[in-house]
C-alpha positions as CSV (number, residue, x, y, z in Angstrom):
1,X,175.8,80.1,83.5
2,X,176.3,83.7,82.5
3,X,174.7,86.6,84.3
4,X,172.6,87.4,81.2
5,X,171.3,83.8,81.0
6,X,170.4,83.8,84.7
7,X,168.5,87.1,84.4
8,X,166.6,85.7,81.4
9,X,165.6,82.6,83.3
10,X,164.6,84.6,86.3
11,X,162.5,86.9,84.1
12,X,160.9,83.9,82.4
13,X,160.0,82.4,85.8
14,X,158.6,85.7,87.0
15,X,156.4,86.0,83.9
16,X,155.3,82.4,84.2
17,X,154.4,83.0,87.8
18,X,152.4,86.1,86.9
19,X,150.7,84.1,84.1
20,X,149.7,81.3,86.5
21,X,148.5,83.8,89.2
22,X,146.5,85.6,86.6
23,X,145.0,82.4,85.3
24,X,144.1,81.3,88.9
25,X,142.5,84.7,89.5
26,X,140.6,84.5,86.2
27,X,139.4,81.1,87.2
28,X,138.2,82.4,90.5
29,X,136.4,85.2,88.9
30,X,134.9,82.8,86.4
31,X,133.4,80.5,89.0
32,X,132.1,83.5,90.9
33,X,130.3,84.6,87.7
34,X,129.0,81.1,87.2
35,X,127.7,81.0,90.7
36,X,126.0,84.4,90.3
37,X,124.4,83.2,87.1
38,X,123.2,79.8,88.2
39,X,122.9,79.8,92.0
40,X,122.6,83.2,93.5
41,X,118.9,83.7,92.8
42,X,118.0,80.9,95.2
43,X,121.1,80.6,97.5
44,X,122.0,84.3,97.8
45,X,124.7,86.4,96.2
46,X,126.9,85.8,99.2
47,X,126.1,82.1,99.6
48,X,124.2,82.9,102.8
49,X,120.9,81.4,101.6
50,X,117.6,82.7,100.3
51,X,114.9,80.6,98.9
52,X,117.4,77.8,99.1
53,X,119.8,77.0,102.0
54,X,123.2,78.6,102.6
55,X,126.1,77.1,100.7
56,X,128.9,77.2,103.2
57,X,131.2,74.4,104.5
58,X,129.7,74.6,108.0
59,X,126.2,74.0,106.5
60,X,127.4,71.2,104.2
61,X,128.7,68.8,106.9
62,X,126.4,66.0,105.9
63,X,127.0,66.4,102.2
64,X,130.3,65.1,100.9
65,X,131.8,66.8,97.9
66,X,131.2,63.8,95.7
67,X,127.5,63.9,96.6
68,X,127.5,67.6,96.0
69,X,128.7,67.0,92.5
70,X,125.8,64.7,91.9
71,X,123.3,67.1,93.4
72,X,124.5,69.9,91.1
73,X,124.4,67.7,88.1
74,X,121.2,65.8,88.8
75,X,119.2,68.0,91.2
76,X,117.9,67.2,94.6
77,X,114.8,65.1,95.5
78,X,112.0,67.1,97.3
79,X,113.5,70.5,96.5
80,X,113.4,73.0,93.7
81,X,117.1,72.4,93.0
82,X,117.3,71.9,89.2
83,X,119.7,69.5,87.4
84,X,122.6,71.3,85.7
85,X,124.2,68.3,84.2
86,X,123.0,69.1,80.7
87,X,123.7,72.8,81.0
88,X,127.1,72.9,82.6
89,X,130.3,71.0,81.8
90,X,131.9,68.6,84.3
91,X,134.7,71.1,85.0
92,X,132.1,73.8,85.7
93,X,130.2,71.6,88.1
94,X,133.5,70.7,89.8
95,X,134.4,74.4,90.1
96,X,131.1,75.2,91.7
97,X,131.5,72.3,94.2
98,X,135.0,73.6,95.1
99,X,133.6,77.1,95.5
100,X,130.8,76.3,97.9
101,X,133.2,74.3,100.1
102,X,135.5,77.2,100.3
103,X,135.0,79.1,103.6
104,X,134.0,82.8,103.4
105,X,136.6,85.2,104.7
106,X,134.0,86.2,107.3
107,X,130.5,85.1,108.0
108,X,128.2,87.9,109.1
109,X,127.3,87.9,112.8
110,X,123.6,87.8,113.5
111,X,123.2,88.1,117.3
112,X,121.5,90.2,119.9
113,X,122.5,93.6,118.5
114,X,121.6,92.7,114.9
115,X,118.3,91.2,115.8
116,X,117.4,94.2,117.9
117,X,118.4,96.7,115.2
118,X,116.1,95.0,112.7
119,X,113.0,95.1,115.0
120,X,110.1,97.2,113.8
121,X,106.7,97.7,115.4
122,X,104.3,99.1,112.8
123,X,101.1,99.1,114.9
124,X,101.8,99.5,118.6
125,X,98.0,99.7,119.2
126,X,97.7,96.1,117.9
127,X,100.6,94.6,119.8
128,X,98.4,93.0,122.6
129,X,95.3,92.9,120.5
130,X,92.1,94.8,121.4
131,X,89.9,92.4,123.2
132,X,87.1,94.9,123.7
133,X,86.7,95.6,120.0
134,X,88.1,92.4,118.6
135,X,86.0,92.0,115.5
136,X,87.2,91.4,112.0
137,X,87.0,94.2,109.4
138,X,85.2,91.7,107.1
139,X,82.0,89.7,107.2
140,X,83.4,86.2,106.7
141,X,83.7,83.6,109.4
142,X,87.1,84.3,110.9
143,X,87.6,80.7,111.7
144,X,86.9,79.6,108.2
145,X,89.4,81.9,106.5
146,X,92.4,80.6,104.6
147,X,95.8,82.2,104.1
148,X,97.0,81.3,100.6
149,X,100.8,81.7,100.1
150,X,101.5,82.7,96.5
151,X,105.2,82.1,96.0
152,X,105.2,83.1,92.4
153,X,105.3,86.8,93.2
154,X,105.6,86.6,97.1
155,X,102.1,87.6,98.1
156,X,99.5,86.2,100.5
157,X,95.8,86.1,99.8
158,X,93.2,86.1,102.7
159,X,90.4,83.9,101.4
160,X,86.8,83.6,102.6
161,X,86.3,79.8,103.1
162,X,82.5,80.0,102.7
163,X,82.2,82.0,99.5
164,X,85.8,81.2,98.2
165,X,86.3,84.9,97.4
166,X,89.5,86.8,98.2
167,X,89.2,89.3,101.1
168,X,92.6,90.9,100.8
169,X,95.9,90.3,99.0
170,X,99.2,91.7,100.4
171,X,102.9,91.4,99.7
172,X,104.9,89.1,101.9
173,X,108.6,88.8,102.6
174,X,110.7,86.9,100.1
175,X,110.3,83.1,100.1
176,X,108.0,82.3,103.0
177,X,108.7,78.8,104.4
178,X,107.3,76.4,106.9
179,X,103.7,77.5,106.8
180,X,102.2,80.4,108.8
181,X,101.5,79.8,112.5
182,X,98.3,81.0,114.2
183,X,97.7,82.0,117.8
184,X,95.4,79.7,119.7
185,X,92.3,81.9,118.9
186,X,93.3,82.5,115.3
187,X,93.5,86.3,115.9
188,X,97.2,86.7,114.9
189,X,99.5,84.8,112.6
190,X,103.3,84.6,112.2
191,X,105.2,84.1,108.9
192,X,108.8,83.0,108.6
193,X,110.8,83.8,105.5
194,X,113.9,81.9,104.3
195,X,116.1,85.0,104.8
196,X,115.1,85.2,108.5
197,X,112.3,87.7,108.7
198,X,109.5,87.0,111.1
199,X,106.2,88.9,110.5
200,X,103.3,89.2,112.9
201,X,100.0,89.8,111.1
202,X,96.5,90.7,112.6
203,X,93.9,88.4,111.0
204,X,91.1,90.7,112.2
205,X,92.4,94.1,111.2
206,X,94.4,92.7,108.2
207,X,97.4,94.7,109.1
208,X,101.1,93.8,109.7
209,X,101.8,94.4,113.4
210,X,105.6,93.9,113.7
211,X,108.6,92.4,112.1
212,X,112.1,91.3,113.1
213,X,115.0,89.5,111.4
214,X,115.8,86.5,113.6
215,X,118.5,84.9,111.4
216,X,120.3,85.0,108.1
217,X,118.9,81.7,106.8
218,X,115.8,80.4,108.7
219,X,114.0,77.1,108.6
220,X,110.7,77.7,110.3
221,X,109.0,79.1,113.4
222,X,106.4,78.0,116.0
223,X,104.1,79.7,118.5
224,X,103.8,78.5,122.1
225,X,100.4,77.2,123.2
226,X,100.0,80.1,125.6
227,X,100.6,82.5,122.8
228,X,103.4,84.2,124.6
229,X,106.5,83.1,122.6
230,X,107.6,82.5,119.1
231,X,110.6,80.2,118.5
232,X,112.7,80.5,115.3
233,X,114.9,77.7,114.0
234,X,117.9,78.8,111.9
235,X,120.2,77.2,109.4
236,X,122.5,80.2,109.7
237,X,123.6,81.0,112.3
238,X,123.2,77.7,114.2
239,X,120.8,79.1,116.7
240,X,117.3,79.0,118.1
241,X,115.8,82.5,118.7
242,X,112.9,83.0,121.2
243,X,110.8,86.1,120.7
244,X,108.0,87.8,122.6
245,X,104.9,87.0,120.6
246,X,103.2,90.3,121.3
247,X,105.8,92.6,119.7
248,X,108.5,90.2,118.4
249,X,111.1,91.6,120.7
250,X,114.1,89.4,121.5
251,X,113.8,87.2,124.6
252,X,116.7,84.7,124.2
253,X,119.2,83.3,121.8
254,X,120.1,79.6,122.2
255,X,123.2,78.4,120.5
256,X,122.6,74.9,119.0
257,X,125.5,72.7,120.1
258,X,126.2,69.3,121.6
259,X,128.4,70.8,124.3
260,X,131.5,69.4,122.6
261,X,132.1,72.1,120.0
262,X,129.8,70.6,117.3
263,X,127.1,72.9,116.1
264,X,124.0,72.2,114.1
265,X,121.4,73.7,111.8
266,X,117.8,73.3,112.9
267,X,115.7,70.9,110.8
268,X,112.4,72.1,112.3
269,X,110.7,73.5,115.3
270,X,107.2,72.7,116.5
271,X,104.9,73.4,119.4
272,X,103.8,70.4,121.6
273,X,100.7,72.0,123.2
274,X,99.9,69.4,125.8
275,X,103.6,69.5,127.0
276,X,104.0,73.3,127.2
277,X,107.1,72.9,125.2
278,X,108.8,73.3,121.9
279,X,110.2,70.3,120.1
280,X,113.3,70.8,118.0
281,X,114.9,68.4,115.5
282,X,118.6,69.0,114.5
283,X,120.1,68.7,111.1
284,X,123.7,67.9,112.1
285,X,123.5,66.4,115.6
286,X,121.5,63.1,116.2
287,X,119.4,64.6,119.0
288,X,115.8,65.9,119.6
289,X,115.5,68.8,122.0
290,X,112.5,69.7,124.1
291,X,112.4,73.2,125.4
292,X,109.9,74.1,128.2
293,X,108.5,77.6,128.1
294,X,106.5,77.7,131.4
295,X,107.4,80.4,134.0
296,X,108.1,77.6,136.6
297,X,109.5,74.7,134.6
298,X,109.1,71.1,136.0
299,X,111.9,70.1,138.4
300,X,113.0,67.4,135.9
301,X,113.7,70.0,133.3
302,X,115.7,72.3,135.5
303,X,117.8,69.6,137.1
304,X,118.6,67.9,133.8
305,X,119.6,71.1,132.0
306,X,121.8,72.1,135.0
307,X,123.6,68.8,134.9
308,X,124.2,69.1,131.1
309,X,125.7,72.6,131.5
310,X,127.9,71.5,134.3
311,X,129.3,68.5,132.3
312,X,129.8,70.6,129.1
313,X,131.5,73.5,130.9
314,X,128.7,75.9,130.1
315,X,127.4,78.4,132.7
316,X,123.8,77.8,133.6
317,X,123.0,81.5,133.1
318,X,119.3,81.0,133.4
319,X,116.8,78.3,134.1
320,X,114.2,79.8,131.8
321,X,113.6,77.7,128.7
322,X,115.5,74.6,129.9
323,X,116.3,71.9,127.4
324,X,115.9,68.2,127.5
325,X,118.1,66.4,125.0
326,X,117.2,62.9,123.6
327,X,119.7,60.9,121.7
328,X,118.3,59.4,118.5
329,X,119.7,56.7,116.1
330,X,120.2,59.0,113.2
331,X,119.6,62.6,112.1
332,X,116.0,63.7,111.9
333,X,115.3,65.7,108.7
334,X,111.5,65.4,109.1
335,X,109.1,64.3,111.8
336,X,105.5,63.9,112.9
337,X,103.7,63.7,116.2
338,X,100.8,61.5,117.5
339,X,97.8,63.4,118.6
340,X,98.8,63.3,122.3
341,X,102.3,64.5,121.6
342,X,103.9,61.5,123.4
343,X,105.5,59.9,120.4
344,X,107.6,61.6,117.8
345,X,108.0,59.7,114.5
346,X,111.2,60.8,112.7
347,X,112.8,60.1,109.4
348,X,116.1,60.9,107.8
349,X,117.2,61.4,104.2
350,X,119.4,58.4,104.7
351,X,116.2,56.3,104.9
352,X,114.2,54.5,107.6
353,X,112.0,55.8,110.4
354,X,112.2,55.7,114.2
355,X,109.7,56.3,117.0
356,X,110.8,58.4,120.0
357,X,108.9,58.4,123.3
358,X,109.3,62.0,124.5
359,X,108.5,61.0,128.1
360,X,111.0,58.1,128.2
361,X,113.4,60.1,126.1
362,X,114.5,57.1,124.0
363,X,113.8,55.4,120.7
364,X,111.2,52.7,121.3
365,X,110.5,51.4,117.7
366,X,111.7,51.4,114.2
367,X,109.4,51.8,111.2
368,X,109.8,50.3,107.8
369,X,109.8,53.4,105.7
370,X,112.0,53.0,102.6
371,X,112.8,55.9,100.3
372,X,112.2,59.3,101.7
373,X,108.9,59.6,103.6
374,X,107.6,63.1,104.0
375,X,106.4,62.8,107.6
376,X,105.9,66.5,107.9
377,X,102.9,66.0,105.6
378,X,101.7,62.9,107.4
379,X,98.1,62.6,108.7
380,X,96.2,60.2,111.0
381,X,92.7,58.7,111.1
382,X,90.7,56.0,112.8
383,X,91.0,52.7,111.0
384,X,89.1,49.6,112.3
385,X,90.3,49.2,115.9
386,X,93.4,51.3,115.6
387,X,94.7,54.7,114.5
388,X,96.9,54.8,111.4
389,X,99.6,57.2,110.2
390,X,99.8,57.7,106.5
391,X,102.7,59.5,104.7
392,X,103.6,60.2,101.1
393,X,107.1,59.5,99.9
394,X,109.4,61.9,98.2
395,X,111.5,59.3,96.4
396,X,109.1,56.4,95.6
397,X,105.6,56.3,94.2
398,X,103.8,55.0,97.3
399,X,101.9,56.0,100.5
400,X,102.8,54.1,103.6
401,X,100.0,53.3,106.1
402,X,101.3,52.5,109.6
403,X,99.5,51.0,112.6
404,X,100.3,53.4,115.5
405,X,99.8,50.6,118.0
406,X,102.3,48.2,116.6
407,X,104.2,50.6,114.3
408,X,103.9,48.0,111.6
409,X,103.1,48.8,108.0
410,X,99.6,47.9,107.1
411,X,99.8,48.7,103.4
412,X,101.8,50.5,100.8
413,X,99.4,52.2,98.4
414,X,101.0,52.5,95.0
415,X,100.8,55.9,93.3
416,X,101.8,57.3,89.9
417,X,104.9,58.9,91.4
418,X,106.5,60.4,94.4
419,X,104.3,62.7,96.4
420,X,104.8,65.8,98.6
421,X,101.6,66.5,100.5
422,X,98.8,64.4,102.0
423,X,95.6,65.9,103.6
424,X,92.2,64.8,104.9
425,X,89.6,66.0,107.4
426,X,87.7,64.3,110.3
427,X,84.4,64.7,108.4
428,X,85.7,63.3,105.1
429,X,86.0,59.6,104.1
430,X,88.8,60.5,101.7
431,X,92.5,61.3,102.0
432,X,94.1,63.2,99.1
433,X,97.7,62.9,98.0
434,X,99.6,64.6,95.1
435,X,102.0,63.1,92.6
436,X,104.5,66.0,92.9
437,X,107.4,64.6,90.8
438,X,107.6,62.9,87.4
439,X,105.5,62.9,84.3
440,X,102.3,62.5,86.3
441,X,102.8,65.5,88.5
442,X,99.4,66.9,87.3
443,X,97.7,64.0,89.1
444,X,95.9,64.0,92.4
445,X,94.9,60.7,94.0
446,X,91.9,60.3,96.3
447,X,92.1,57.4,98.7
448,X,89.2,55.8,100.7
449,X,90.4,55.8,104.3
450,X,88.7,52.5,105.1
451,X,89.4,50.4,102.1
452,X,92.9,52.0,101.6
453,X,92.3,52.0,97.9
454,X,92.6,54.9,95.3
455,X,89.0,55.6,94.3
456,X,89.7,58.4,91.8
457,X,92.6,60.2,90.2
458,X,92.0,63.9,89.4
459,X,93.9,66.0,87.0
460,X,93.0,69.6,87.8
461,X,95.1,71.1,85.0
462,X,96.8,68.6,82.6
463,X,100.6,69.2,82.3
464,X,100.8,71.4,85.4
465,X,101.8,70.3,89.0
466,X,98.8,69.8,91.3
467,X,99.7,69.9,95.0
468,X,98.9,70.7,98.6
469,X,95.3,70.0,99.4
470,X,93.6,71.8,102.3
471,X,90.0,71.4,103.6
472,X,87.6,74.1,104.8
473,X,86.6,73.9,108.5
474,X,83.7,71.5,108.0
475,X,85.4,69.2,105.5
476,X,82.9,70.0,102.8
477,X,85.4,71.3,100.3
478,X,89.0,70.5,99.3
479,X,91.3,73.1,97.8
480,X,94.0,72.1,95.4
481,X,96.9,74.3,94.2
482,X,98.2,74.5,90.6
483,X,101.9,75.2,91.2
484,X,102.6,77.5,88.3
485,X,103.1,81.2,87.7
486,X,99.9,81.1,85.8
487,X,98.4,78.8,88.4
488,X,95.1,78.6,90.2
489,X,93.3,77.5,93.3
490,X,90.8,74.7,92.4
491,X,87.9,74.0,94.8
492,X,86.3,70.6,94.9
493,X,83.2,69.2,96.5
494,X,84.8,66.8,99.0
495,X,82.0,64.3,98.6
496,X,81.2,64.2,94.9
497,X,84.8,65.1,94.0
498,X,83.5,67.5,91.4
499,X,85.1,70.9,90.8
500,X,83.0,73.8,92.0
501,X,85.2,76.9,91.5
502,X,88.6,78.0,90.2
503,X,90.5,81.1,91.2
504,X,93.5,82.3,89.2
505,X,96.6,82.7,91.4
506,X,100.4,83.1,91.1
507,X,101.9,79.7,92.1
508,X,99.7,79.2,95.3
509,X,102.1,76.9,97.2
510,X,100.1,76.4,100.4
511,X,96.7,77.1,102.0
512,X,96.1,77.2,105.7
513,X,92.6,77.1,107.2
514,X,92.4,78.9,110.6
515,X,90.0,76.4,112.2
516,X,91.8,73.3,111.1
517,X,95.2,74.7,112.3
518,X,94.1,75.9,115.7
519,X,92.1,72.8,116.5
520,X,95.0,70.5,115.4
521,X,92.9,68.7,112.9
522,X,94.2,65.2,112.3
523,X,93.9,65.7,108.6
524,X,96.5,68.5,108.3
525,X,100.0,69.3,109.4
526,X,100.5,71.1,112.8
């Protein structure tokens, strides 16, 4: 081979390499643009999460890439994830899947310094409340006030539950999630946004007291029964954050780990009032955590947490907020408590239900719950000589009614499609359940709690999704949301089932009555 030929071949190889590198770079830029156009609005420009969860390899451990292709193409049950199969090509869907499974060069740190730097107290005079002059600035019954979260334009309406008239409307953080949590007297309320912001709001003065960003991508928050602490469960980073409820200052960060190097997102956090503890379900580790928040935790807590840290090699830096860990049979994506907070009923997206005795710290029963039950929206009521748990299903058109003595299914009530929310009230003979998915998403079923039969199907606004019922404090009225940008709050007489009033609102996703929440009404979520 001549020198000239060799140089020509080398030049050709170099040009080919440059072409391939350029093509690869162009492909990378193309998928980034595709992500920005189709995904960033919900999942964040940097894949760190927003209204939707973070799309990073460490947050997709339970979702295989093959399943991710299906979710991108067909959408996801019980979420607002749309189906892109008719919009994007197979190669574009594959490129997006590859992209979200590619690690970021660096994930932002969100720890003690970042949390502290984000902390703002707007009203120092309202941090502890003003017990001597603790009167609302409005005339309505403060225990019969609703907070209505309007996700269409990120606002919250304070609603008089007697006159059904707005008292005030204010802007919220982006994409509130998990429902607001009230203090035990209903004076203050805490909001959690998907992007990690926790907001404390004074229900009497109608003013924001303080805010802090506790995570990058947050699931929900809960308030301790003694009103001293707020716990925040994060998807990113994999942490639990405990805040001082008075001013939202940082108390402690708890890494969510099994002690063997495996970390997990938090599915949900709740307060178990009779137990003086928080209950935590984990997304990626098959465990339930119970965290005691008393100043002097029970000996069993301290001894157990010390043993765990010793076995795992962790230093027992503090005995405050000790953790009891209970192994469960599968991951818990959703769960529900009995009224005494002894039993936790959990369900996984993989199907099936399990009953965990929190005292015995073990699974004591299995429940026949096919499909994808939405236990977080489950309710209970007295039925004959027992108490039943009823839950809608996010995958199949049915409501399961479970005997809480035997944990057996009493009945499956057929509905017009999968439902998201179910609600009732102690003073009402009816339970209401929506048909959130499918062609009949504008339907709302009303079920007689003693005959277990659907007695009426309402259609508040034909063609628009009707969802999330909440009752006033006496159970006399039921409020239904029309989930639409040009939506409404529809108020019904809970006995006659006739509409009595309609208030235009911007996609009112949830309504939360102060009295029902602070008294732990069996007809609503806690």
